[in-house]
C-alpha positions as CSV (number, residue, x, y, z in Angstrom):
1,X,10.8,50.1,-33.8
2,X,7.7,48.7,-35.5
3,X,4.3,48.8,-33.8
4,X,4.2,45.1,-33.6
5,X,7.5,44.8,-31.8
6,X,6.2,47.4,-29.2
7,X,3.1,45.4,-28.8
8,X,5.1,42.1,-28.3
9,X,7.3,43.8,-25.8
10,X,4.4,45.2,-23.8
11,X,2.8,41.8,-23.8
12,X,5.9,40.1,-22.6
13,X,6.1,42.7,-19.8
14,X,2.4,42.9,-18.8
15,X,0.6,39.7,-19.7
16,X,0.4,36.6,-17.4
17,X,1.0,33.6,-19.8
18,X,1.2,30.0,-18.5
19,X,3.5,27.6,-20.2
20,X,3.9,23.8,-20.1
21,X,6.5,23.0,-17.4
22,X,8.2,20.4,-19.6
23,X,9.0,23.1,-22.1
24,X,10.4,25.3,-19.4
25,X,12.3,22.8,-17.4
26,X,15.7,21.5,-18.6
27,X,16.7,17.9,-18.8
28,X,18.3,17.9,-15.4
29,X,15.2,18.9,-13.8
30,X,13.1,16.3,-15.7
31,X,15.5,13.5,-14.8
32,X,15.3,14.7,-11.2
33,X,11.5,14.5,-11.3
34,X,11.6,10.9,-12.8
35,X,14.1,9.7,-10.1
36,X,12.1,11.4,-7.4
37,X,8.9,9.6,-8.4
38,X,10.4,6.2,-8.2
39,X,10.5,6.6,-4.4
40,X,7.0,8.1,-4.6
41,X,5.6,5.0,-6.4
42,X,7.1,2.7,-3.7
43,X,5.5,4.8,-1.0
44,X,2.1,4.4,-2.7
45,X,2.4,0.7,-2.8
46,X,3.2,0.5,0.9
47,X,0.7,3.1,2.1
48,X,-2.8,1.9,0.9
49,X,-4.4,3.0,4.2
50,X,-3.9,5.9,6.7
51,X,-2.5,3.5,9.2
52,X,0.0,2.1,6.8
53,X,1.0,5.7,5.6
54,X,1.5,6.7,9.1
55,X,3.6,3.6,9.9
56,X,5.7,3.9,6.7
57,X,6.3,7.5,7.3
58,X,7.5,7.1,10.8
59,X,9.9,4.3,9.8
60,X,11.3,6.6,7.1
61,X,11.7,9.4,9.7
62,X,13.3,7.2,12.3
63,X,15.9,6.1,9.6
64,X,16.7,9.9,9.4
65,X,17.1,10.4,13.2
66,X,13.6,11.5,14.2
67,X,12.6,10.3,17.7
68,X,9.3,10.5,19.6
69,X,8.6,14.0,21.2
70,X,8.4,13.7,25.0
71,X,6.5,16.5,26.9
72,X,8.7,18.0,29.5
73,X,12.0,17.4,27.8
74,X,14.1,20.1,26.4
75,X,15.2,20.1,22.7
76,X,17.6,22.2,20.8
77,X,17.8,23.6,17.3
78,X,18.1,20.8,14.7
79,X,16.4,18.1,16.9
80,X,14.1,15.9,14.8
81,X,11.0,14.8,16.5
82,X,7.7,13.2,15.8
83,X,4.3,12.9,17.5
84,X,2.2,9.8,16.8
85,X,-1.6,10.4,17.2
86,X,-3.2,6.9,17.5
87,X,-1.4,5.5,14.5
88,X,-3.3,7.5,12.0
89,X,-2.1,11.1,12.2
90,X,1.6,12.0,12.6
91,X,3.4,15.4,13.3
92,X,7.1,15.5,12.2
93,X,9.1,18.4,13.6
94,X,12.6,20.0,13.2
95,X,13.3,22.5,15.9
96,X,14.5,25.8,14.5
97,X,17.1,28.2,15.5
98,X,14.4,30.9,16.1
99,X,12.0,30.6,19.1
100,X,8.8,28.8,18.4
101,X,6.8,31.8,19.6
102,X,8.0,33.7,16.5
103,X,6.1,31.2,14.5
104,X,6.5,27.9,12.8
105,X,6.2,26.6,9.1
106,X,3.6,24.0,8.9
107,X,2.9,21.7,5.9
108,X,-0.3,19.7,6.3
109,X,-1.4,16.9,4.1
110,X,-3.9,14.1,4.6
111,X,-3.1,10.3,4.2
112,X,-6.7,8.9,4.2
113,X,-8.2,8.2,0.8
114,X,-11.8,7.2,-0.4
115,X,-12.4,3.5,0.0
116,X,-14.8,0.7,1.0
117,X,-15.0,0.1,4.8
118,X,-16.6,-3.1,6.2
119,X,-19.7,-2.6,8.2
120,X,-19.6,-3.7,11.9
121,X,-21.4,-7.0,10.9
122,X,-20.1,-7.4,7.5
123,X,-20.1,-11.2,6.8
124,X,-23.1,-13.0,5.3
125,X,-23.9,-15.8,2.9
126,X,-26.4,-15.6,-0.1
127,X,-26.9,-18.2,-2.9
128,X,-24.0,-20.2,-1.3
129,X,-21.5,-17.4,-1.8
130,X,-19.9,-15.4,1.1
131,X,-19.8,-11.7,0.9
132,X,-18.9,-8.5,2.9
133,X,-21.2,-5.7,3.4
134,X,-19.5,-2.4,3.0
135,X,-20.0,1.4,3.8
136,X,-18.0,3.5,1.5
137,X,-15.8,6.2,3.0
138,X,-15.4,9.7,1.4
139,X,-16.8,11.0,-1.9
140,X,-16.7,8.2,-4.4
141,X,-18.5,7.6,-7.7
142,X,-20.0,4.2,-6.8
143,X,-20.1,2.9,-10.3
144,X,-16.3,2.9,-10.6
145,X,-15.8,0.4,-7.9
146,X,-17.4,-2.9,-9.2
147,X,-15.2,-5.4,-11.2
148,X,-12.0,-3.8,-9.7
149,X,-9.7,-6.3,-7.9
150,X,-9.5,-5.3,-4.3
151,X,-7.2,-5.9,-1.3
152,X,-8.2,-6.1,2.4
153,X,-6.2,-4.0,4.8
154,X,-6.6,-2.9,8.5
155,X,-6.7,-4.4,11.9
156,X,-8.8,-6.4,14.4
157,X,-8.7,-5.1,17.9
158,X,-9.4,-7.9,20.2
159,X,-11.0,-7.9,23.7
160,X,-7.6,-8.9,25.4
161,X,-6.1,-5.6,24.1
162,X,-4.1,-7.2,21.2
163,X,-4.3,-5.8,17.8
164,X,-4.0,-8.1,14.7
165,X,-3.0,-6.4,11.4
166,X,-4.5,-7.5,8.2
167,X,-3.1,-7.0,4.6
168,X,-4.3,-9.5,2.1
169,X,-4.5,-9.2,-1.7
170,X,-1.3,-7.1,-2.6
171,X,1.1,-9.9,-3.4
172,X,0.7,-11.6,-6.8
173,X,0.1,-15.0,-5.2
174,X,-2.5,-13.7,-2.6
175,X,-6.3,-13.8,-3.4
176,X,-8.2,-10.7,-4.3
177,X,-11.8,-9.7,-3.7
178,X,-14.4,-8.0,-5.9
179,X,-17.7,-6.2,-6.1
180,X,-19.6,-7.7,-9.1
181,X,-22.0,-6.1,-11.6
182,X,-24.7,-7.1,-13.9
183,X,-23.9,-8.3,-17.4
184,X,-25.0,-5.9,-20.2
185,X,-27.4,-8.6,-21.5
186,X,-29.6,-8.4,-18.4
187,X,-29.1,-4.8,-17.3
188,X,-31.8,-3.2,-19.0
189,X,-33.5,-2.0,-15.8
190,X,-30.2,-1.0,-14.2
191,X,-29.3,1.0,-17.2
192,X,-32.3,3.3,-16.7
193,X,-30.9,4.5,-13.5
194,X,-29.0,7.8,-13.3
195,X,-25.3,7.5,-13.3
196,X,-25.1,8.4,-9.6
197,X,-27.6,5.6,-8.8
198,X,-26.1,3.1,-11.3
199,X,-24.6,1.2,-8.4
200,X,-26.2,1.9,-5.0
201,X,-24.3,1.9,-1.7
202,X,-26.0,-1.2,-0.5
203,X,-25.0,-3.0,-3.7
204,X,-21.2,-2.5,-3.0
205,X,-21.2,-6.1,-1.6
206,X,-17.7,-7.8,-1.9
207,X,-17.4,-11.4,-3.0
208,X,-15.1,-13.2,-0.6
209,X,-15.6,-17.0,-1.0
210,X,-17.7,-19.9,-2.4
211,X,-16.3,-23.1,-0.8
212,X,-18.6,-24.7,1.7
213,X,-17.4,-26.4,4.9
214,X,-17.8,-30.0,3.8
215,X,-18.0,-31.8,7.1
216,X,-21.3,-30.2,8.2
217,X,-24.7,-30.5,6.7
218,X,-26.1,-27.3,8.4
219,X,-26.8,-23.9,6.8
220,X,-24.4,-21.1,5.9
221,X,-21.5,-23.5,5.2
222,X,-19.6,-21.1,2.9
223,X,-19.7,-18.5,5.6
224,X,-18.6,-21.1,8.2
225,X,-15.7,-22.0,6.1
226,X,-14.6,-18.3,5.7
227,X,-14.8,-17.9,9.4
228,X,-12.7,-21.1,9.9
229,X,-10.0,-19.6,7.6
230,X,-10.1,-16.3,9.4
231,X,-9.7,-18.0,12.7
232,X,-6.9,-20.1,11.6
233,X,-5.0,-17.1,10.1
234,X,-5.9,-14.2,12.4
235,X,-7.2,-16.0,15.6
236,X,-10.6,-14.1,15.3
237,X,-14.3,-15.0,15.6
238,X,-17.2,-13.2,13.9
239,X,-17.9,-10.9,16.9
240,X,-14.4,-9.5,16.5
241,X,-15.6,-7.7,13.3
242,X,-17.3,-5.2,15.7
243,X,-14.0,-3.9,17.0
244,X,-12.2,-4.0,13.6
245,X,-11.2,-1.3,11.1
246,X,-11.0,-3.1,7.8
247,X,-10.8,-1.4,4.4
248,X,-11.1,-2.6,0.9
249,X,-8.8,-0.8,-1.5
250,X,-7.8,-1.4,-5.1
251,X,-5.2,-4.1,-5.3
252,X,-3.4,-2.4,-8.2
253,X,0.2,-1.2,-8.0
254,X,1.5,2.3,-8.9
255,X,3.0,2.6,-12.4
256,X,4.1,5.0,-15.1
257,X,1.5,6.3,-17.5
258,X,2.1,7.0,-21.1
259,X,4.5,6.1,-23.9
260,X,6.7,8.8,-22.5
261,X,6.4,7.6,-18.9
262,X,5.8,11.3,-17.9
263,X,2.9,10.5,-15.4
264,X,2.0,8.3,-12.4
265,X,-1.1,6.2,-12.1
266,X,-2.1,4.7,-8.7
267,X,-4.9,4.4,-6.1
268,X,-4.7,6.9,-3.3
269,X,-2.8,9.9,-4.9
270,X,-5.3,12.2,-3.2
271,X,-3.6,13.1,-1.1
272,X,-0.5,10.9,-0.7
273,X,0.9,12.9,-3.8
274,X,1.2,15.8,-1.4
275,X,2.0,13.8,1.7
276,X,5.0,12.1,0.3
277,X,6.7,15.5,-0.9
278,X,6.0,17.0,2.5
279,X,7.5,14.0,4.3
280,X,10.6,13.8,2.1
281,X,11.0,17.6,2.3
282,X,11.4,17.6,6.1
283,X,13.5,14.5,6.0
284,X,16.0,16.4,3.8
285,X,16.1,19.5,6.0
286,X,18.7,19.8,8.8
287,X,18.4,23.0,10.9
288,X,15.9,25.5,9.7
289,X,15.6,29.1,11.0
290,X,11.8,28.6,11.8
291,X,10.7,25.4,13.3
292,X,9.4,23.1,10.6
293,X,6.4,21.0,11.1
294,X,4.7,18.4,8.8
295,X,1.3,17.1,9.7
296,X,0.1,14.0,8.0
297,X,-3.6,13.7,8.9
298,X,-6.4,11.3,8.9
299,X,-10.2,11.8,8.2
300,X,-9.9,14.7,5.7
301,X,-12.2,12.9,3.2
302,X,-15.0,12.9,5.7
303,X,-14.6,16.3,7.0
304,X,-11.5,16.1,9.2
305,X,-13.7,15.1,12.2
306,X,-12.7,12.9,15.2
307,X,-9.5,13.0,17.3
308,X,-7.3,12.1,14.3
309,X,-8.7,14.7,12.0
310,X,-7.6,18.3,11.8
311,X,-11.0,19.7,13.0
312,X,-9.6,18.5,16.4
313,X,-7.1,20.3,18.7
314,X,-4.2,18.2,17.4
315,X,-2.4,21.1,15.7
316,X,-3.0,23.4,18.5
317,X,-1.6,21.1,21.1
318,X,1.5,20.3,18.9
319,X,2.4,23.9,18.5
320,X,1.5,24.8,22.2
321,X,3.6,22.0,23.5
322,X,6.6,23.1,21.4
323,X,6.1,26.7,22.6
324,X,5.9,25.6,26.2
325,X,9.1,23.7,25.9
326,X,10.9,27.0,25.4
327,X,8.8,28.9,27.9
328,X,6.7,30.6,25.1
329,X,3.1,31.2,24.5
330,X,1.4,28.7,22.1
331,X,-1.3,31.1,21.0
332,X,1.2,33.7,20.0
333,X,3.2,31.0,18.2
334,X,0.1,30.0,16.1
335,X,-0.7,33.6,15.1
336,X,2.8,34.0,13.9
337,X,2.8,30.7,11.9
338,X,2.4,30.0,8.3
339,X,0.9,27.0,6.7
340,X,0.8,25.2,3.3
341,X,-2.5,23.2,3.2
342,X,-0.9,20.5,1.0
343,X,-3.9,19.1,-1.0
344,X,-4.7,18.2,-4.6
345,X,-6.6,20.2,-7.1
346,X,-8.6,18.7,-10.1
347,X,-6.6,18.5,-13.3
348,X,-8.5,19.7,-16.3
349,X,-9.5,16.6,-18.2
350,X,-9.3,17.0,-22.0
351,X,-12.3,14.7,-22.4
352,X,-14.5,16.3,-19.8
353,X,-13.7,20.0,-20.0
354,X,-17.3,21.2,-19.3
355,X,-17.1,21.7,-15.4
356,X,-13.9,23.7,-15.7
357,X,-13.2,27.3,-16.4
358,X,-10.2,27.2,-18.6
359,X,-8.5,30.4,-17.5
360,X,-8.6,29.2,-13.8
361,X,-8.1,25.5,-14.2
362,X,-5.1,23.4,-13.2
363,X,-3.3,21.7,-16.0
364,X,-1.0,18.7,-15.8
365,X,2.8,19.5,-16.2
366,X,2.2,23.2,-15.4
367,X,3.6,22.8,-11.9
368,X,2.5,22.8,-8.3
369,X,-1.0,24.5,-8.0
370,X,-1.7,27.4,-5.7
371,X,-5.4,27.4,-4.7
372,X,-6.4,30.6,-3.0
373,X,-9.8,29.2,-1.9
374,X,-11.7,26.0,-2.3
375,X,-15.3,25.6,-1.1
376,X,-18.4,25.6,-3.1
377,X,-20.3,28.2,-5.0
378,X,-20.2,31.2,-2.8
379,X,-16.8,30.1,-1.2
380,X,-18.7,28.3,1.6
381,X,-16.7,26.1,3.9
382,X,-13.2,27.4,2.9
383,X,-10.2,29.3,4.0
384,X,-9.6,32.3,1.6
385,X,-6.0,33.2,1.8
386,X,-5.1,36.8,2.1
387,X,-3.5,38.8,-0.8
388,X,-0.4,39.4,1.2
389,X,0.1,35.8,1.9
390,X,-0.5,34.8,-1.7
391,X,2.2,37.3,-2.6
392,X,4.6,35.9,-0.1
393,X,4.2,32.4,-1.5
394,X,4.4,33.7,-5.1
395,X,7.7,35.4,-4.3
396,X,9.1,32.2,-2.7
397,X,8.2,30.1,-5.7
398,X,9.6,32.5,-8.2
399,X,12.9,33.1,-6.2
400,X,13.4,29.3,-6.1
401,X,12.7,28.8,-9.8
402,X,9.8,26.5,-9.0
403,X,7.2,25.9,-11.8
404,X,3.7,26.8,-10.5
405,X,0.3,27.7,-11.5
406,X,-2.9,28.9,-9.8
407,X,-6.4,27.5,-10.1
408,X,-9.9,27.0,-8.8
409,X,-11.7,23.8,-8.3
410,X,-14.0,23.9,-11.3
411,X,-16.6,26.5,-12.4
412,X,-18.3,28.6,-9.7
413,X,-21.6,26.7,-9.7
414,X,-20.2,23.3,-10.7
415,X,-19.6,21.9,-7.3
416,X,-16.6,22.3,-5.1
417,X,-14.7,20.8,-2.2
418,X,-12.7,21.5,0.9
419,X,-9.4,20.8,2.6
420,X,-8.0,21.1,6.0
421,X,-7.0,24.8,5.4
422,X,-10.0,26.3,7.2
423,X,-9.4,24.3,10.3
424,X,-5.7,25.4,10.6
425,X,-6.8,29.0,9.7
426,X,-9.3,29.0,12.6
427,X,-6.2,28.7,14.9
428,X,-5.0,32.1,13.6
429,X,-2.4,30.6,11.2
430,X,-1.8,32.1,7.7
431,X,-2.9,29.4,5.3
432,X,-3.0,28.7,1.6
433,X,-3.8,25.5,-0.3
434,X,-1.0,24.2,-2.5
435,X,-0.7,20.8,-4.2
436,X,-0.6,18.7,-7.3
437,X,-3.4,18.4,-10.1
438,X,-4.9,15.0,-10.3
439,X,-7.0,13.4,-13.1
440,X,-9.8,11.1,-12.1
441,X,-9.6,12.3,-8.5
442,X,-11.3,9.9,-5.9
443,X,-11.4,7.1,-8.5
444,X,-9.8,3.7,-7.8
445,X,-7.0,4.8,-10.1
446,X,-5.8,8.4,-10.4
447,X,-3.2,10.0,-12.6
448,X,-0.7,12.8,-11.8
449,X,2.3,14.3,-13.7
450,X,5.9,13.6,-12.4
451,X,7.0,17.1,-13.0
452,X,4.2,18.5,-10.8
453,X,5.0,16.0,-8.0
454,X,8.6,17.1,-8.1
455,X,7.7,20.8,-8.0
456,X,5.4,20.0,-5.0
457,X,8.5,18.5,-3.2
458,X,10.7,21.5,-4.1
459,X,8.0,23.9,-2.9
460,X,7.7,22.3,0.5
461,X,11.5,22.0,1.0
462,X,11.9,25.7,0.1
463,X,9.0,26.5,2.6
464,X,10.4,24.6,5.5
465,X,14.1,24.9,5.1
């Protein structure tokens, strides 16, 4: 045997080499990924906000036999339940054959995405044009949002207790809204700004109308006409904006990307690209050994704060209530539980490779991404999964022939980010981040690979089944 062949044999045995998943997967798997992503694209189009994602997810679950969880009732193995937290965060549960106190398998994803929220007093008129003042939500690159067609989603909560839903700008025949920008001919001063200041937060003003109310000679006639239209359509007056939650999101539809149609392009893929696999995985499970729980959460993009974020006690109470149902201890159940924090990682961009460290960067089509830790610089604000739990997840993926990779979120000093993992870890749960690599993360239009999305679904199904 030649020295070269010995070397090649040793390399095959000892080296860790990543390979494009589309070269590893057979045609059956690739076809399954394509088919799976058709449903995913529909979900994206129907779930532009956290409220809509929660509503659509509950509808899908109810069609599969899920029912609201009622404290005090007794449930048996195989029962399918959900807990709706204020219409923004939802827990889906399938009771397992083993006692809850022995631990549950949790998959947690978030359904909020960066966007433009309306300020409490948003409506104003300037130069006989009507506009909305906005306050951006989450980490955005502000220069990306002007000149993008926008749709308005959300609710007005009225003083009489009624709630009026709003969704305008998604249908082809509905009006859109837009943040405008300077023409290049007159942008000399603006062009001197740094990229992060190219568009400032107070310049993200949304154009919503220009037609004045013609039967009145007073001031602010365009604003008056807009309020007249809103009153006719939704029954609201200007003061009702104070108790409204209205969000402007890109009006684009999800679509295939590339001549080969191998990728998905859409707004809101961070993190609905993990939420949809988590949801569909639990919908496909019947009677797991360990109780399966999927959490679709709000507020991750602003630190998971508030009573619909996972920095609340929501997960603790969900697991505690399930344990109490069987006469068990919720604290013990949490300590015995495992979790996949289902969130995205940054896909390495071929045009902007500088912030990435190639050996530890996520690549499109290389499968679902294990991220042992996120955080920034010295691993601040992160869960750092134990070696034992990483090994457990590795074994699960390999045993199920799931295509996977591991990555950090950019170079050590390049920046960083966080997920819900640390909040669930604080409850004593074993947690690791796992999700899909995304190009143009947090932009109005993000790109993912169909194979990675399908591998994310297969991972979550395997984890919870």
